[in-house]
C-alpha positions, -999 to 999 in steps of 0.1 A, spaced: 0 -1 -1 29 23 9 43 17 -26 11 28 -44 8 59 -25 43 68 -32 35 63 -70 7 87 -68 28 112 -50 54 111 -79 33 105 -110 39 142 -122 75 145 -115 89 137 -150 118 163 -150 156 156 -146 170 175 -113 187 201 -135 158 207 -157 134 213 -128 160 239 -113 160 256 -147 124 263 -149 124 292 -124 161 305 -127 186 314 -152 207 284 -157 239 304 -160 235 316 -123 233 278 -110 259 258 -97 265 224 -115 241 201 -97 258 167 -92 228 144 -100 199 138 -124 168 126 -106 142 113 -133 109 95 -131 103 71 -162 85 40 -173 120 27 -182 142 11 -157 170 24 -176 163 61 -185 175 74 -218 198 100 -200 219 69 -190 230 67 -225 224 101 -240 245 116 -211 273 92 -212 267 79 -178 270 43 -191 308 52 -195 316 68 -161 284 69 -141 263 52 -116 224 44 -118 203 39 -90 167 29 -101 138 21 -76 109 3 -91 79 17 -75 50 1 -94 47 -29 -120 75 -51 -131 101 -59 -155 123 -90 -164 160 -79 -163 193 -95 -168 219 -74 -152 256 -87 -155 254 -122 -140 220 -117 -122 189 -127 -139 156 -116 -123 123 -98 -122 121 -63 -107 88 -56 -88 77 -27 -68 102 -21 -40 133 -36 -60 164 -15 -64 190 -16 -91 225 -1 -87 243 -2 -121 281 6 -124 295 17 -155 301 -6 -186 274 -31 -172 255 -57 -194 219 -52 -195 190 -70 -212 155 -62 -206 123 -79 -214 85 -81 -207 80 -48 -190 45 -44 -175 22 -16 -189 20 -1 -153 59 -1 -146 73 31 -132 109 38 -118 124 66 -100 161 68 -110 193 88 -99 220 93 -122 255 106 -114 292 104 -120 320 87 -100 337 122 -97 306 134 -77 313 109 -50 350 112 -51 351 129 -16 330 103 -2 345 79 26 326 52 41 335 21 63 339 -5 38 357 -40 31 366 -26 -4 346 -54 -21 313 -36 -21 317 -23 -57 326 -58 -67 294 -70 -49 275 -46 -68 287 -60 -100 279 -95 -91 244 -84 -76 232 -50 -88 197 -60 -80 182 -63 -46 147 -69 -32 144 -42 -4 125 -49 28 96 -27 37 113 -4 61 140 -1 36 116 8 9 104 36 33 138 50 37 147 49 1 112 68 -4 120 95 21 154 102 4 138 105 -30 113 128 -16 141 150 2 160 151 -31 129 163 -49 122 189 -23 159 201 -23 155 204 -61 123 224 -60 130 248 -30 141 285 -36 175 287 -51 203 288 -26 240 289 -27 237 257 -3 216 236 -29 243 219 -46 259 208 -11 225 197 2 217 176 -29 254 161 -28 253 150 8 219 136 5 232 115 -22 263 105 0 238 95 29 215 76 4 248 57 -8 255 48 29 219 35 34 226 12 1 255 -4 20 233 -11 48 206 -27 26 235 -50 12 242 -63 49 279 -60 47 298 -78 76 301 -46 97 323 -62 125 353 -61 101 346 -25 92 366 3 109 363 41 108 375 58 77 409 74 74 428 95 48 442 62 36 408 49 31 400 79 9 428 71 -14 416 34 -16 380 44 -23 393 68 -52 415 39 -65 385 16 -65 364 43 -83 391 48 -110 395 10 -116 358 5 -119 359 33 -147 389 23 -165 397 -15 -160 389 -25 -195 414 -2 -211 440 5 -182 457 -24 -163 489 -11 -151 498 2 -116 517 33 -132 482 46 -146 464 46 -114 493 58 -94 497 88 -118 460 96 -117 462 95 -78 495 115 -78 513 86 -59 542 65 -64 534 31 -77 553 14 -48 533 35 -23 500 27 -39 508 -10 -43 519 -13 -7 487 7 6 462 -15 -15 478 -48 -4 479 -39 34 442 -26 32 426 -52 11 450 -81 12 451 -81 -27 475 -68 -53 465 -41 -77 468 -67 -107 444 -90 -87 419 -61 -82 420 -54 -120 419 -89 -130 388 -98 -110 368 -69 -127 380 -80 -162 368 -116 -155 335 -105 -142 331 -83 -172 341 -111 -194 317 -135 -179 288 -110 -183 295 -107 -220 295 -145 -224 265 -149 -202 243 -121 -214 252 -115 -249 257 -133 -282 288 -114 -289 318 -136 -306 349 -143 -287 367 -121 -312 343 -92 -303 347 -95 -265 382 -96 -268 381 -63 -286 357 -46 -263 381 -56 -234 410 -44 -254 430 -77 -258 454 -79 -285 435 -107 -302 412 -135 -292 438 -158 -286 454 -137 -258 418 -131 -242 413 -169 -242 445 -177 -225 439 -149 -200 405 -160 -193 414 -198 -188 443 -189 -166 419 -174 -141 388 -196 -144 402 -229 -156 378 -227 -185 379 -214 -220 354 -187 -228 335 -210 -250 332 -237 -224 321 -211 -197 293 -197 -222 281 -233 -228 281 -241 -190 257 -211 -184 232 -218 -210 
């Protein structure tokens, strides 16, 4: 019942956050708002592609009514009311059988928007989102999500203030913290964040944006203005993994997603992942999975 009431309240909210702000104010006088907030009948709004968010952004989409069959990376399920999708860049998506009454509230933002965000984390949460980007929320978590969306909407519609950008940004930070709670991380192993944790979070943000094209320690060290030795040591001490391992895990997840969710040829997948050729990709994949790409594809169908 609560979800239906939420749908009625939001049914006329169809503008991106920036568009709403520009209705009553000169766009040139506005600070750059860090997110778009959209209601749509599509779980993946058009702006995800037209705005380039699929390359370097994050999509959070809450189903508020209806349903849709969706395959996201390695997860295949039906999103119904109260289901949350968190989509990272370059994810593999297949959609089918959207109900006529389907409605979604979506938030779009770029990794750079949350570059200052530091949360207690085990550093594997982004990897968890790649594996399981869709989660069915409990009733109390649905209510929490709705309140955040209402606050974001109200912050957008209020009289312009120099504080608007900060208000929206920190509401987004808080929502991301809640999503961490929704996924029920093992909080007993989490410690308070530090300056070093900020570096590691920024590293993971960069890796998730560039792992398919950049796989060297030097690239990420240069981006973070650190020495390769310092970054390598810090990542190993904090995560127990080498930088190479972190990157490899993401490449393999992406390769598995292509093999599972698409009909792309092995050659095409190798090209998308920027391998020199299909043979190099096949050797790489088998080294870390003990299966050839074709064998893995057949095992999942």
